[in-house]
N, C-alpha and C positions, 0 to 999 in steps of 0.2 A: 320893610323889605321888600326888596327889589326883586323882580320876577324875570323870566328870561322864557325863550322860545325856541323852538328846535326847528328848523329849514331844512327838509329833506330833501338830497340831490337826484337820488336815484337808489333803487331796489334791483338789483339784480339777481336773477334765478339760474343755477347752474345743474343741471342734472349729473348726478354722480351714477354712473351705470352699474359700475362695480358693487356698490350698497344697495343700488335700486332707491335711493332716497333724495329728498330734493334739498340742496343747500342755498340759499341765500348770501347776499353780502347787503349790507343797508350802510348807506354813505349820507354824513350830510356836515350841516354848520350849524353853531349854536352862537347864537348873539342875543346881547341884553336888548329886551324887548324896547326900552325906552330911547337907549342912546343907537343902535344897531350895532354896536361894539364887538367884535368877534371875542368869544372867551376863552383864555386857555386855561388846559387842566380841569376841563367838564367831566364827571364821571357819569357814563351812560352805560345801564346793565339792563338785563334782561331780567324783569319780574318772576323769582321763582326760582330762578339759576342760578350758576357761578358764572357764567358767562358775560364779559362786559369790557369796557374799554375808556378810553380817554382824550378828548379832544386836543390837538397839536399845538402848536403856534400859530395856525392860521384859522383855529378856532374850528378844523375838520375833525371829522371821524370815521373809522370804519368800522363794522361788526357784523363777523360771520353768525349767520344763523343759522343751527342746525335741528329746527324744530317747526313745525308748519306753524304759519299764522292762521290765526291772530296771535300775536305777542304783546305784551304791555312794557314799554321801556322805561326804567326809573331815573329820571336825571337832576344829578346833585352837584350841587358846587356850593361852596362856603360864601355865607352872607346871603342866599339866594334863597328862594322856596323851593323846595323838593318839587318836581313833576312829574306825573305819569302820561306817557303818551300811548294809546294804543293804535298798532300798526296791523293794518287788515290787507 
C-alpha cells in the first residue's frame, strides 16, 4: 500500500473582531511520498468535525479552521493509507 505526506505551505491567523474569536486558514500540497507527484482529489478533514476539503488539480488545498489549535487532520485517498496529522 502506498503512503503519502502532506507538506504545509502556510497557516495564517485572522482576527475576527465581531465575534472575538480566531480563525485560521491552512494551506498545503499533498504529494506521493515515493514519487513526489501531486495528488488530485485527496480529502483533508478535521478529526471530530464536519469541516473538510479536497485537493485541486495542482494537489493544493485550503481549509478554514474555526477552532483553536491543536487539531488533527485526517487525510484519505483511494489506494493510499489513511493518515492523521496533528497541527499545533
